[in-house]
C-alpha positions as a LaTeX table, in Angstrom:
\begin{tabular}{lrrr}
\hline
Residue & $x$ (\AA) & $y$ (\AA) & $z$ (\AA) \\
\hline
Met1 & $-24.26$ & 132.32 & $-21.04$ \\
Gly2 & $-22.08$ & 131.22 & $-18.15$ \\
Gly3 & $-22.94$ & 128.65 & $-15.56$ \\
Ala4 & $-23.62$ & 124.77 & $-16.00$ \\
Leu5 & $-26.70$ & 123.15 & $-17.19$ \\
Ser6 & $-29.56$ & 123.37 & $-14.33$ \\
Gly7 & $-32.28$ & 121.94 & $-16.29$ \\
Cys8 & $-34.35$ & 121.04 & $-19.49$ \\
Leu9 & $-37.59$ & 120.38 & $-20.78$ \\
Phe10 & $-38.66$ & 118.59 & $-23.92$ \\
Ala11 & $-41.89$ & 119.97 & $-25.77$ \\
Arg12 & $-44.07$ & 118.57 & $-28.27$ \\
His13 & $-44.87$ & 121.87 & $-29.22$ \\
Ala14 & $-43.06$ & 125.25 & $-28.29$ \\
Leu15 & $-43.98$ & 128.83 & $-29.44$ \\
Leu16 & $-40.64$ & 129.88 & $-30.70$ \\
Pro17 & $-40.14$ & 133.70 & $-31.70$ \\
Gln18 & $-40.34$ & 132.33 & $-35.75$ \\
Gly19 & $-43.70$ & 130.67 & $-34.62$ \\
Trp20 & $-45.00$ & 127.11 & $-33.37$ \\
Arg21 & $-42.35$ & 124.60 & $-33.58$ \\
Arg22 & $-42.16$ & 120.54 & $-33.04$ \\
Asp23 & $-39.96$ & 118.63 & $-30.78$ \\
Val24 & $-38.34$ & 121.25 & $-28.87$ \\
Leu25 & $-35.41$ & 120.70 & $-26.42$ \\
Leu26 & $-35.07$ & 123.67 & $-24.16$ \\
Glu27 & $-32.17$ & 123.88 & $-22.01$ \\
Trp28 & $-31.47$ & 126.84 & $-19.14$ \\
Asn29 & $-28.22$ & 127.03 & $-16.74$ \\
Ala30 & $-27.82$ & 127.69 & $-12.95$ \\
Thr31 & $-28.31$ & 131.54 & $-13.54$ \\
Gly32 & $-31.74$ & 131.24 & $-15.06$ \\
Asp33 & $-31.00$ & 131.72 & $-18.69$ \\
Leu34 & $-31.93$ & 129.55 & $-21.59$ \\
Thr35 & $-28.97$ & 128.29 & $-23.26$ \\
Ala36 & $-30.12$ & 126.34 & $-25.92$ \\
Val37 & $-33.24$ & 125.76 & $-27.67$ \\
Thr38 & $-33.51$ & 123.11 & $-30.14$ \\
Asp39 & $-36.32$ & 122.09 & $-32.72$ \\
Asn40 & $-36.48$ & 118.49 & $-34.32$ \\
Ala41 & $-34.65$ & 117.13 & $-31.33$ \\
Ala42 & $-35.33$ & 113.79 & $-29.76$ \\
Pro43 & $-36.39$ & 113.69 & $-26.27$ \\
Pro44 & $-33.28$ & 112.52 & $-24.08$ \\
Pro45 & $-33.87$ & 109.93 & $-21.63$ \\
Ser46 & $-35.52$ & 110.64 & $-18.34$ \\
Val47 & $-36.36$ & 114.57 & $-19.29$ \\
Glu48 & $-39.66$ & 115.77 & $-18.82$ \\
Val49 & $-41.88$ & 116.10 & $-21.92$ \\
Ala50 & $-44.57$ & 118.84 & $-22.12$ \\
Glu51 & $-47.08$ & 118.92 & $-24.76$ \\
Tyr52 & $-47.53$ & 122.62 & $-25.20$ \\
Val53 & $-44.95$ & 125.24 & $-24.13$ \\
Leu54 & $-45.42$ & 129.21 & $-24.42$ \\
Pro55 & $-42.98$ & 132.26 & $-23.32$ \\
Gly56 & $-44.23$ & 133.40 & $-20.14$ \\
Met57 & $-46.16$ & 136.92 & $-20.34$ \\
Val58 & $-44.73$ & 140.11 & $-18.88$ \\
Asn59 & $-47.16$ & 142.27 & $-16.99$ \\
Leu60 & $-46.13$ & 145.73 & $-17.81$ \\
His61 & $-48.08$ & 147.77 & $-15.40$ \\
Ser62 & $-48.56$ & 146.99 & $-11.44$ \\
His63 & $-49.67$ & 148.85 & $-8.47$ \\
Ala64 & $-49.32$ & 145.80 & $-6.23$ \\
Phe65 & $-50.72$ & 147.10 & $-2.89$ \\
Gln66 & $-54.00$ & 147.88 & $-4.93$ \\
Arg67 & $-54.86$ & 144.10 & $-5.28$ \\
Ala68 & $-56.29$ & 144.35 & $-1.55$ \\
Leu69 & $-58.74$ & 146.63 & $-2.90$ \\
Gly70 & $-60.33$ & 144.52 & $-5.13$ \\
Gly71 & $-64.39$ & 144.14 & $-5.08$ \\
Met72 & $-64.48$ & 147.25 & $-2.61$ \\
Thr73 & $-65.25$ & 150.13 & $-4.83$ \\
Glu74 & $-67.94$ & 148.34 & $-7.09$ \\
Val75 & $-70.95$ & 150.55 & $-4.92$ \\
Ala76 & $-72.50$ & 153.65 & $-6.93$ \\
Gly77 & $-72.38$ & 156.99 & $-5.26$ \\
Asp78 & $-74.89$ & 159.37 & $-5.12$ \\
Gly79 & $-73.55$ & 160.92 & $-8.37$ \\
Pro80 & $-72.19$ & 159.57 & $-11.43$ \\
Asp81 & $-68.62$ & 157.22 & $-10.96$ \\
Ser82 & $-65.57$ & 157.59 & $-12.65$ \\
Phe83 & $-61.72$ & 157.35 & $-12.38$ \\
Trp84 & $-61.53$ & 160.39 & $-10.18$ \\
Thr85 & $-64.11$ & 159.01 & $-7.67$ \\
Trp86 & $-62.51$ & 155.75 & $-7.62$ \\
Arg87 & $-59.27$ & 157.39 & $-6.62$ \\
Glu88 & $-60.94$ & 159.06 & $-3.78$ \\
Leu89 & $-61.40$ & 155.37 & $-2.40$ \\
Met90 & $-58.01$ & 154.18 & $-3.23$ \\
Tyr91 & $-56.49$ & 157.27 & $-1.32$ \\
Arg92 & $-58.24$ & 156.59 & 1.76 \\
Phe93 & $-57.31$ & 152.88 & 1.38 \\
Ala94 & $-53.33$ & 153.62 & 0.59 \\
Arg95 & $-53.20$ & 155.79 & 3.92 \\
His96 & $-53.08$ & 152.80 & 6.18 \\
Ile97 & $-50.78$ & 150.15 & 4.55 \\
Thr98 & $-47.65$ & 149.37 & 6.61 \\
Pro99 & $-44.17$ & 148.46 & 5.32 \\
Glu100 & $-45.12$ & 144.61 & 6.15 \\
Gln101 & $-48.61$ & 144.59 & 4.77 \\
Met102 & $-47.17$ & 146.09 & 1.54 \\
Glu103 & $-44.99$ & 142.81 & 1.09 \\
Thr104 & $-47.90$ & 140.17 & 1.93 \\
Ile105 & $-50.12$ & 142.13 & $-0.58$ \\
Ala106 & $-47.43$ & 141.91 & $-3.46$ \\
Ala107 & $-46.51$ & 138.17 & $-2.49$ \\
Gln108 & $-50.34$ & 137.49 & $-2.91$ \\
Leu109 & $-50.52$ & 139.33 & $-6.26$ \\
Phe110 & $-47.60$ & 137.98 & $-7.68$ \\
Ala111 & $-48.15$ & 134.49 & $-6.50$ \\
Glu112 & $-51.37$ & 134.84 & $-8.61$ \\
Cys113 & $-49.92$ & 136.15 & $-11.31$ \\
Leu114 & $-47.60$ & 133.29 & $-11.88$ \\
Arg115 & $-50.49$ & 130.88 & $-11.61$ \\
His116 & $-52.20$ & 132.72 & $-14.73$ \\
Gly117 & $-49.03$ & 133.02 & $-17.07$ \\
Tyr118 & $-47.13$ & 136.38 & $-15.85$ \\
Thr119 & $-43.70$ & 135.47 & $-15.32$ \\
Ala120 & $-42.35$ & 138.98 & $-15.10$ \\
Val121 & $-44.08$ & 142.33 & $-13.81$ \\
Cys122 & $-43.50$ & 146.23 & $-13.81$ \\
Glu123 & $-43.93$ & 147.74 & $-10.60$ \\
Phe124 & $-44.99$ & 151.20 & $-10.83$ \\
His125 & $-44.36$ & 151.93 & $-6.97$ \\
Tyr126 & $-45.77$ & 155.25 & $-5.78$ \\
Leu127 & $-46.41$ & 154.35 & $-1.94$ \\
Gln128 & $-42.91$ & 155.34 & $-0.76$ \\
Arg129 & $-43.52$ & 157.34 & 2.57 \\
Asp130 & $-44.98$ & 156.21 & 5.80 \\
Met131 & $-48.61$ & 157.43 & 7.11 \\
Ala132 & $-47.51$ & 160.59 & 8.54 \\
Gly133 & $-45.94$ & 161.63 & 4.99 \\
Ala134 & $-42.28$ & 161.19 & 6.06 \\
Leu135 & $-40.00$ & 159.19 & 4.28 \\
Tyr136 & $-38.55$ & 156.00 & 5.99 \\
Ala137 & $-35.16$ & 155.76 & 7.82 \\
Arg138 & $-34.53$ & 153.44 & 4.80 \\
Pro139 & $-36.15$ & 155.64 & 1.93 \\
Ala140 & $-36.44$ & 152.68 & $-0.35$ \\
Glu141 & $-38.11$ & 150.51 & 2.20 \\
Thr142 & $-41.29$ & 149.92 & 0.67 \\
Ala143 & $-39.72$ & 149.22 & $-2.78$ \\
Glu144 & $-37.69$ & 146.69 & $-1.03$ \\
Arg145 & $-40.55$ & 145.31 & 0.64 \\
Val146 & $-42.24$ & 144.74 & $-2.86$ \\
Leu147 & $-38.68$ & 143.04 & $-4.01$ \\
Ala148 & $-39.08$ & 141.00 & $-1.30$ \\
Ala149 & $-42.16$ & 139.94 & $-2.30$ \\
Ala150 & $-41.03$ & 139.05 & $-5.71$ \\
Arg151 & $-38.25$ & 136.69 & $-4.28$ \\
Leu152 & $-40.63$ & 134.97 & $-2.21$ \\
Ser153 & $-43.07$ & 134.60 & $-5.26$ \\
Gly154 & $-40.42$ & 133.93 & $-7.39$ \\
Ile155 & $-41.58$ & 136.24 & $-10.08$ \\
Gly156 & $-39.11$ & 138.75 & $-12.06$ \\
Val157 & $-39.36$ & 142.31 & $-11.38$ \\
Thr158 & $-38.74$ & 145.72 & $-13.04$ \\
Met159 & $-39.09$ & 148.24 & $-9.88$ \\
Leu160 & $-40.18$ & 151.88 & $-11.06$ \\
Pro161 & $-39.92$ & 154.15 & $-8.08$ \\
Val162 & $-42.49$ & 156.96 & $-9.10$ \\
Leu163 & $-41.58$ & 160.73 & $-9.13$ \\
Tyr164 & $-44.93$ & 162.33 & $-7.52$ \\
Ser165 & $-44.81$ & 166.17 & $-6.89$ \\
His166 & $-48.10$ & 167.90 & $-7.43$ \\
Ala167 & $-51.73$ & 167.25 & $-7.62$ \\
Gly168 & $-52.47$ & 168.56 & $-10.97$ \\
Phe169 & $-51.17$ & 170.47 & $-13.88$ \\
Gly170 & $-49.51$ & 173.82 & $-13.10$ \\
Ala171 & $-47.73$ & 172.21 & $-10.35$ \\
Gln172 & $-50.70$ & 172.19 & $-7.69$ \\
Pro173 & $-49.67$ & 171.52 & $-4.33$ \\
Leu174 & $-50.24$ & 167.85 & $-3.24$ \\
Lys175 & $-53.40$ & 167.17 & $-1.29$ \\
Pro176 & $-53.11$ & 165.48 & 2.55 \\
Glu177 & $-54.28$ & 162.41 & 1.20 \\
Gln178 & $-51.55$ & 162.43 & $-1.21$ \\
Ala179 & $-48.94$ & 162.81 & 1.35 \\
Arg180 & $-47.76$ & 159.21 & 0.98 \\
Phe181 & $-46.63$ & 159.48 & $-2.59$ \\
Arg182 & $-44.38$ & 162.64 & $-2.33$ \\
Thr183 & $-40.95$ & 162.60 & $-4.14$ \\
Gly184 & $-38.88$ & 165.09 & $-5.94$ \\
Ala185 & $-36.29$ & 164.31 & $-8.28$ \\
Asp186 & $-33.29$ & 163.67 & $-5.77$ \\
Asp187 & $-35.66$ & 161.34 & $-3.63$ \\
Val188 & $-36.50$ & 159.25 & $-6.89$ \\
Leu189 & $-32.67$ & 158.81 & $-7.70$ \\
Arg190 & $-31.68$ & 158.22 & $-4.10$ \\
Ile191 & $-34.40$ & 155.25 & $-4.23$ \\
Val192 & $-32.91$ & 154.08 & $-7.48$ \\
Asp193 & $-29.47$ & 154.09 & $-5.87$ \\
Ala194 & $-30.52$ & 152.21 & $-2.97$ \\
Leu195 & $-32.04$ & 149.69 & $-5.15$ \\
Ala196 & $-29.16$ & 149.20 & $-7.59$ \\
Pro197 & $-27.24$ & 146.12 & $-5.51$ \\
Gln198 & $-30.56$ & 144.18 & $-6.25$ \\
Arg199 & $-30.34$ & 144.47 & $-10.12$ \\
Gly200 & $-29.59$ & 141.32 & $-11.74$ \\
Gly201 & $-31.11$ & 138.60 & $-13.63$ \\
Gln202 & $-34.65$ & 138.47 & $-12.02$ \\
Val203 & $-34.71$ & 142.60 & $-11.04$ \\
Glu204 & $-34.37$ & 145.73 & $-13.05$ \\
Val205 & $-34.77$ & 149.28 & $-11.63$ \\
Gly206 & $-35.92$ & 152.15 & $-13.82$ \\
Phe207 & $-38.36$ & 155.09 & $-13.05$ \\
Ala208 & $-41.97$ & 156.36 & $-13.32$ \\
Pro209 & $-42.90$ & 159.95 & $-13.67$ \\
His210 & $-46.40$ & 159.24 & $-12.33$ \\
Ser211 & $-48.14$ & 161.70 & $-15.27$ \\
Leu212 & $-47.80$ & 165.12 & $-16.53$ \\
Arg213 & $-50.32$ & 166.08 & $-13.83$ \\
Ala214 & $-47.92$ & 164.72 & $-10.72$ \\
Ala215 & $-44.37$ & 165.64 & $-12.40$ \\
Asp216 & $-43.39$ & 168.68 & $-14.21$ \\
Val217 & $-41.26$ & 168.21 & $-17.45$ \\
Ala218 & $-38.27$ & 169.77 & $-15.56$ \\
Gln219 & $-38.22$ & 166.85 & $-12.90$ \\
Ile220 & $-38.58$ & 164.39 & $-15.71$ \\
Arg221 & $-35.83$ & 165.55 & $-17.60$ \\
Ala222 & $-33.42$ & 165.87 & $-14.62$ \\
Val223 & $-34.34$ & 162.11 & $-13.66$ \\
Ala224 & $-34.18$ & 160.82 & $-16.88$ \\
Gln225 & $-30.69$ & 162.40 & $-17.44$ \\
Ala226 & $-29.52$ & 161.33 & $-14.38$ \\
Leu227 & $-30.77$ & 157.54 & $-14.81$ \\
Pro228 & $-28.50$ & 155.21 & $-15.97$ \\
Ala229 & $-28.53$ & 154.27 & $-19.97$ \\
Gly230 & $-30.86$ & 151.92 & $-20.93$ \\
Arg231 & $-33.28$ & 152.05 & $-18.06$ \\
Pro232 & $-36.69$ & 151.61 & $-18.81$ \\
Ile233 & $-39.16$ & 154.74 & $-18.01$ \\
His234 & $-42.91$ & 154.21 & $-17.86$ \\
Ile235 & $-45.60$ & 157.03 & $-17.35$ \\
His236 & $-49.56$ & 157.40 & $-17.10$ \\
Ile237 & $-50.57$ & 159.56 & $-19.98$ \\
Ala238 & $-53.94$ & 160.54 & $-21.54$ \\
Glu239 & $-55.71$ & 158.13 & $-19.35$ \\
Gln240 & $-58.93$ & 160.17 & $-19.01$ \\
Gln241 & $-60.50$ & 162.89 & $-20.97$ \\
Gly242 & $-60.43$ & 164.94 & $-17.80$ \\
Glu243 & $-56.72$ & 164.85 & $-17.94$ \\
Val244 & $-56.77$ & 165.81 & $-21.58$ \\
Arg245 & $-59.10$ & 168.84 & $-20.64$ \\
Gln246 & $-56.38$ & 169.99 & $-18.15$ \\
Ser247 & $-53.45$ & 169.37 & $-20.35$ \\
Leu248 & $-54.87$ & 171.34 & $-23.06$ \\
Asp249 & $-56.43$ & 174.30 & $-20.61$ \\
Val250 & $-52.52$ & 174.72 & $-18.90$ \\
Ser251 & $-50.19$ & 173.73 & $-22.01$ \\
Gly252 & $-52.30$ & 174.57 & $-25.18$ \\
Arg253 & $-51.37$ & 170.56 & $-26.21$ \\
Arg254 & $-52.82$ & 167.10 & $-25.68$ \\
Pro255 & $-50.54$ & 165.19 & $-22.97$ \\
Val256 & $-49.30$ & 162.94 & $-25.49$ \\
Gln257 & $-48.24$ & 166.12 & $-27.66$ \\
Tyr258 & $-46.88$ & 167.70 & $-24.75$ \\
Leu259 & $-44.60$ & 165.03 & $-23.75$ \\
Tyr260 & $-43.14$ & 164.60 & $-27.05$ \\
Asp261 & $-42.57$ & 168.35 & $-27.44$ \\
Gln262 & $-40.88$ & 168.71 & $-24.23$ \\
Val263 & $-39.16$ & 165.42 & $-23.83$ \\
Asp264 & $-36.85$ & 163.08 & $-25.99$ \\
Val265 & $-39.39$ & 159.99 & $-26.21$ \\
Asp266 & $-37.67$ & 156.98 & $-27.57$ \\
Ala267 & $-37.73$ & 153.18 & $-26.97$ \\
Arg268 & $-36.93$ & 153.09 & $-23.34$ \\
Trp269 & $-40.57$ & 154.71 & $-22.82$ \\
Cys270 & $-43.72$ & 152.80 & $-21.76$ \\
Leu271 & $-46.82$ & 155.13 & $-22.27$ \\
Val272 & $-49.30$ & 153.80 & $-20.05$ \\
His273 & $-53.31$ & 153.68 & $-20.97$ \\
Ala274 & $-52.66$ & 156.47 & $-23.66$ \\
Thr275 & $-56.35$ & 155.99 & $-23.87$ \\
His276 & $-57.49$ & 159.23 & $-25.81$ \\
Val277 & $-55.11$ & 159.71 & $-28.24$ \\
Gln278 & $-55.43$ & 161.58 & $-31.91$ \\
Pro279 & $-54.20$ & 160.15 & $-35.18$ \\
Asp280 & $-51.10$ & 162.71 & $-34.84$ \\
Glu281 & $-50.24$ & 161.19 & $-31.19$ \\
Val282 & $-50.57$ & 157.66 & $-32.53$ \\
Ala283 & $-47.99$ & 158.26 & $-35.34$ \\
Leu284 & $-45.61$ & 160.26 & $-32.76$ \\
Met285 & $-45.86$ & 157.20 & $-30.50$ \\
Ala286 & $-45.01$ & 154.57 & $-33.42$ \\
Ala287 & $-42.43$ & 156.33 & $-34.79$ \\
Ser288 & $-40.60$ & 156.76 & $-31.36$ \\
Gly289 & $-40.48$ & 153.13 & $-30.64$ \\
Ala290 & $-41.92$ & 153.56 & $-27.29$ \\
Val291 & $-44.29$ & 151.20 & $-25.83$ \\
Ala292 & $-48.07$ & 151.48 & $-25.36$ \\
Gly293 & $-48.86$ & 149.88 & $-22.08$ \\
Leu294 & $-52.41$ & 148.82 & $-22.28$ \\
Cys295 & $-54.54$ & 147.50 & $-19.11$ \\
Pro296 & $-57.93$ & 146.63 & $-20.80$ \\
Thr297 & $-59.45$ & 145.24 & $-17.51$ \\
Thr298 & $-58.77$ & 148.31 & $-15.28$ \\
Glu299 & $-59.17$ & 150.56 & $-17.91$ \\
Ala300 & $-63.00$ & 148.91 & $-18.16$ \\
Asn301 & $-63.18$ & 148.95 & $-14.51$ \\
Leu302 & $-62.53$ & 152.31 & $-14.41$ \\
Gly303 & $-64.48$ & 153.75 & $-17.30$ \\
Asp304 & $-61.21$ & 154.86 & $-18.88$ \\
Gly305 & $-61.96$ & 154.25 & $-22.59$ \\
Leu306 & $-60.26$ & 152.35 & $-25.32$ \\
Phe307 & $-56.95$ & 152.78 & $-27.01$ \\
Pro308 & $-57.00$ & 153.03 & $-31.26$ \\
Leu309 & $-55.40$ & 149.58 & $-31.24$ \\
Ala310 & $-56.01$ & 149.09 & $-34.82$ \\
Glu311 & $-54.67$ & 152.37 & $-36.15$ \\
Phe312 & $-51.65$ & 151.91 & $-33.81$ \\
Ile313 & $-50.82$ & 148.24 & $-35.31$ \\
Ala314 & $-51.02$ & 150.04 & $-38.72$ \\
Ala315 & $-48.43$ & 152.35 & $-37.58$ \\
Gly316 & $-46.10$ & 149.38 & $-36.58$ \\
Gly317 & $-46.48$ & 150.55 & $-32.84$ \\
Arg318 & $-45.39$ & 148.24 & $-30.26$ \\
Phe319 & $-47.86$ & 147.10 & $-27.26$ \\
Gly320 & $-48.14$ & 145.14 & $-24.20$ \\
Val321 & $-50.36$ & 144.51 & $-21.69$ \\
Gly322 & $-50.79$ & 145.06 & $-17.52$ \\
Ser323 & $-52.88$ & 144.18 & $-14.63$ \\
Asp324 & $-52.41$ & 147.51 & $-13.05$ \\
Ser325 & $-55.21$ & 147.71 & $-10.56$ \\
His326 & $-55.44$ & 143.98 & $-10.49$ \\
Val327 & $-59.03$ & 143.52 & $-10.71$ \\
Ser328 & $-57.86$ & 140.82 & $-12.97$ \\
Gln329 & $-54.15$ & 138.95 & $-12.69$ \\
Ser330 & $-54.47$ & 137.04 & $-16.07$ \\
Pro331 & $-53.03$ & 137.63 & $-19.21$ \\
Val332 & $-55.28$ & 135.73 & $-21.32$ \\
Glu333 & $-58.16$ & 138.06 & $-19.70$ \\
Glu334 & $-56.41$ & 141.18 & $-20.64$ \\
Leu335 & $-55.49$ & 140.06 & $-24.18$ \\
Arg336 & $-59.24$ & 138.83 & $-24.89$ \\
Trp337 & $-60.57$ & 142.21 & $-23.58$ \\
Leu338 & $-58.05$ & 143.99 & $-25.87$ \\
Glu339 & $-59.60$ & 142.31 & $-28.85$ \\
Tyr340 & $-62.91$ & 142.43 & $-27.93$ \\
Gly341 & $-62.92$ & 146.04 & $-27.09$ \\
Gln342 & $-62.08$ & 146.58 & $-30.42$ \\
Arg343 & $-64.41$ & 144.35 & $-31.78$ \\
Leu344 & $-67.25$ & 146.07 & $-30.00$ \\
Gln345 & $-66.19$ & 149.67 & $-30.97$ \\
Arg346 & $-65.35$ & 148.84 & $-34.76$ \\
Gln347 & $-68.38$ & 146.26 & $-35.04$ \\
Gln348 & $-65.90$ & 143.71 & $-36.84$ \\
Arg349 & $-64.03$ & 140.73 & $-35.83$ \\
Asn350 & $-60.58$ & 139.59 & $-35.68$ \\
Val351 & $-59.08$ & 143.01 & $-35.39$ \\
Ala352 & $-55.60$ & 142.33 & $-33.64$ \\
Ala353 & $-53.99$ & 140.64 & $-37.05$ \\
Thr354 & $-51.71$ & 141.43 & $-39.66$ \\
Pro355 & $-51.05$ & 140.22 & $-43.12$ \\
Asp356 & $-48.24$ & 138.32 & $-42.03$ \\
Gln357 & $-49.92$ & 137.02 & $-38.94$ \\
Arg358 & $-53.71$ & 136.07 & $-39.33$ \\
His359 & $-54.21$ & 134.30 & $-35.97$ \\
Val360 & $-55.34$ & 136.54 & $-33.78$ \\
Gly361 & $-54.37$ & 134.45 & $-30.42$ \\
Asp362 & $-50.77$ & 134.11 & $-31.65$ \\
Tyr363 & $-50.45$ & 137.80 & $-32.74$ \\
Leu364 & $-51.48$ & 139.35 & $-29.15$ \\
Trp365 & $-49.59$ & 136.78 & $-27.34$ \\
Gln366 & $-46.22$ & 137.63 & $-29.37$ \\
Thr367 & $-46.50$ & 141.25 & $-29.80$ \\
Ala368 & $-47.43$ & 141.79 & $-26.10$ \\
Leu369 & $-44.51$ & 139.66 & $-24.92$ \\
Gln370 & $-42.22$ & 141.74 & $-27.21$ \\
Gly371 & $-43.60$ & 144.82 & $-26.07$ \\
Gly372 & $-43.57$ & 143.81 & $-22.49$ \\
Ala373 & $-40.05$ & 142.60 & $-22.59$ \\
Gln374 & $-39.17$ & 145.96 & $-24.10$ \\
Ala375 & $-40.88$ & 147.70 & $-21.40$ \\
Ala376 & $-39.25$ & 145.92 & $-18.33$ \\
Gly377 & $-35.72$ & 146.40 & $-19.86$ \\
Arg378 & $-34.80$ & 142.79 & $-19.17$ \\
Lys379 & $-33.72$ & 139.69 & $-21.18$ \\
Leu380 & $-37.34$ & 138.60 & $-21.93$ \\
Gly381 & $-39.74$ & 137.87 & $-24.43$ \\
Ala382 & $-39.28$ & 134.45 & $-25.93$ \\
Leu383 & $-38.26$ & 130.93 & $-25.82$ \\
Ala384 & $-34.57$ & 131.89 & $-27.31$ \\
Pro385 & $-31.06$ & 131.54 & $-26.01$ \\
Gly386 & $-29.92$ & 134.56 & $-23.88$ \\
Cys387 & $-33.49$ & 135.24 & $-22.43$ \\
Arg388 & $-34.45$ & 134.04 & $-18.99$ \\
Ala389 & $-35.90$ & 130.47 & $-18.77$ \\
Asp390 & $-39.37$ & 132.00 & $-18.23$ \\
Leu391 & $-42.01$ & 129.37 & $-19.66$ \\
Leu392 & $-45.49$ & 128.17 & $-19.23$ \\
Val393 & $-46.61$ & 124.46 & $-19.68$ \\
Leu394 & $-50.39$ & 124.26 & $-20.72$ \\
Asp395 & $-52.84$ & 121.49 & $-19.34$ \\
Asp396 & $-53.17$ & 119.66 & $-22.33$ \\
Ala397 & $-55.67$ & 117.25 & $-20.75$ \\
His398 & $-58.25$ & 120.08 & $-20.48$ \\
Val399 & $-61.11$ & 119.45 & $-23.02$ \\
Asn400 & $-60.47$ & 123.10 & $-24.85$ \\
Leu401 & $-57.28$ & 121.63 & $-25.86$ \\
Cys402 & $-58.58$ & 118.17 & $-26.99$ \\
Gly403 & $-57.86$ & 117.33 & $-30.74$ \\
Val404 & $-57.06$ & 121.38 & $-31.09$ \\
Ala405 & $-54.48$ & 121.94 & $-34.20$ \\
Ile406 & $-51.50$ & 123.47 & $-33.12$ \\
Ala407 & $-52.27$ & 126.90 & $-35.28$ \\
Asp408 & $-55.38$ & 126.74 & $-33.09$ \\
Val409 & $-54.09$ & 126.66 & $-29.59$ \\
Leu410 & $-53.61$ & 129.97 & $-28.68$ \\
Gly411 & $-56.87$ & 130.87 & $-30.33$ \\
Ser412 & $-58.35$ & 128.45 & $-27.71$ \\
Val413 & $-56.51$ & 129.70 & $-24.56$ \\
Leu414 & $-57.65$ & 133.23 & $-25.25$ \\
Phe415 & $-61.05$ & 132.75 & $-26.51$ \\
Cys416 & $-62.58$ & 129.64 & $-25.29$ \\
Gly417 & $-63.73$ & 129.59 & $-21.53$ \\
Asn418 & $-62.85$ & 130.88 & $-18.39$ \\
Asp419 & $-60.49$ & 127.79 & $-16.89$ \\
Asn420 & $-57.11$ & 128.63 & $-16.42$ \\
Leu421 & $-54.83$ & 126.39 & $-18.79$ \\
Val422 & $-51.72$ & 127.26 & $-17.17$ \\
Arg423 & $-50.39$ & 124.00 & $-15.52$ \\
Asp424 & $-47.01$ & 124.66 & $-14.83$ \\
Val425 & $-44.78$ & 128.01 & $-14.73$ \\
Leu426 & $-41.07$ & 128.05 & $-14.92$ \\
Cys427 & $-39.71$ & 131.57 & $-13.89$ \\
Gly428 & $-35.74$ & 132.23 & $-14.15$ \\
Gly429 & $-34.93$ & 128.62 & $-14.26$ \\
Gln430 & $-37.29$ & 127.47 & $-11.43$ \\
Trp431 & $-40.50$ & 125.76 & $-11.24$ \\
Gln432 & $-42.73$ & 128.29 & $-9.01$ \\
Val433 & $-46.01$ & 126.40 & $-10.24$ \\
Arg434 & $-46.88$ & 122.90 & $-10.36$ \\
Asp435 & $-50.07$ & 121.38 & $-11.41$ \\
Gly436 & $-51.70$ & 124.78 & $-11.01$ \\
Arg437 & $-50.84$ & 125.60 & $-7.61$ \\
His438 & $-47.68$ & 127.98 & $-6.65$ \\
Val439 & $-45.19$ & 126.18 & $-4.72$ \\
Ala440 & $-45.72$ & 128.57 & $-1.61$ \\
Gln441 & $-49.23$ & 129.44 & $-2.20$ \\
Asp442 & $-50.59$ & 128.31 & 1.17 \\
Ala443 & $-48.05$ & 130.10 & 3.20 \\
Ile444 & $-48.45$ & 133.54 & 0.91 \\
Ala445 & $-52.39$ & 133.13 & 1.39 \\
Thr446 & $-52.29$ & 132.72 & 5.12 \\
Ala447 & $-50.22$ & 135.86 & 5.36 \\
Tyr448 & $-52.60$ & 137.91 & 3.05 \\
Lys449 & $-55.69$ & 136.81 & 4.61 \\
Arg450 & $-54.32$ & 137.85 & 8.08 \\
Thr451 & $-53.55$ & 141.55 & 6.49 \\
Leu452 & $-56.62$ & 141.71 & 4.78 \\
Ala453 & $-58.44$ & 141.27 & 8.14 \\
Gln454 & $-56.21$ & 144.00 & 9.45 \\
Leu455 & $-56.87$ & 146.33 & 6.63 \\
Arg456 & $-60.77$ & 145.83 & 6.50 \\
Ala457 & $-61.01$ & 146.11 & 10.26 \\
Leu458 & $-59.89$ & 150.17 & 9.85 \\
\hline
\end{tabular}
């Protein structure tokens, strides 16, 4: 792995790729990689001991700036509200954010994500230009601000500069309120190149065509072909019925069908939302190895709909979860509502399971973790040598874990109560959360409150 031993932790119970194991010694080096994971071990002298240890979750879809919008759009309009009416409010809010404010908002979000169990985030970043619609002197200015926030908080990040050229299918011109988002293929590649020196153990850089509404297939192909091999590619797709209708009107095909007809979609792709897909599209996604990026709290908040999870699981599909607009910063809530949405729709229980894994909590955590790691394009996804030293220590003193059999721990974490059971968080070999508090929580919150006061006074 390289690097001298930097730290170790002894877990009475740890969730390894093969399942729960007892008496596990976890060791990591100075560069933040796990170097050894040994079960049935004896605790060495003077080594910290934890009762329950999980691998940290990957948040595969984030728009960090939208954290500051939380709670401000929950007022009914004169007519029916939808994603499209919410979007107009978001545009007006985004118009005023400065790069400095972007950094403080992202730092607050990332600290919250860490406290709730996310140790990595994929930032789908499209607020690229200044308030007048001009590129900053440093074209990657706002992306660099988000990466600075990630360093301050300690979270791992996959930065995805967004390709955003059109207002709708058929290359409709952007509206004035979308001017801050405008990028062409050359702009995106320039930003990707500018961020290249920051790539490393805690940072990866890919790209994201915003959607088939906002980027045409020729642009998508051009950037995908120019992007270095193996870099992740994310796209919003089939999130709302209105988008599906627009795609059918212009192309004669549904969004997922159209994407697969026009672009070589493979395992480096993450199809975000994919809410409204038909059986043939489910089969396409699963067969390609692409990850379905599911964001249940945002999809519920915006009234998008429900992804056909059971059918996707049956087809062998890969999925992960993200917090998207950040009405929640908890992977527990995302996974809980991923399952609960299916239960409500299908009127049955314990949907997210397979014959090989009947414990719903374990299946959801392990599967979402693997899909998120793939979407992030980084060495994540497991307590295993070579992966990043990203782990969660649960609060074993909490009543929800009192006397619980090890096979039921994740069931209790996901489906019992609303207290946060994450006590400590190690990310990239560094302790970022201790006893439920982020190590820089007060300073980050003070800056965030100042930014909120500025934005809400406009």
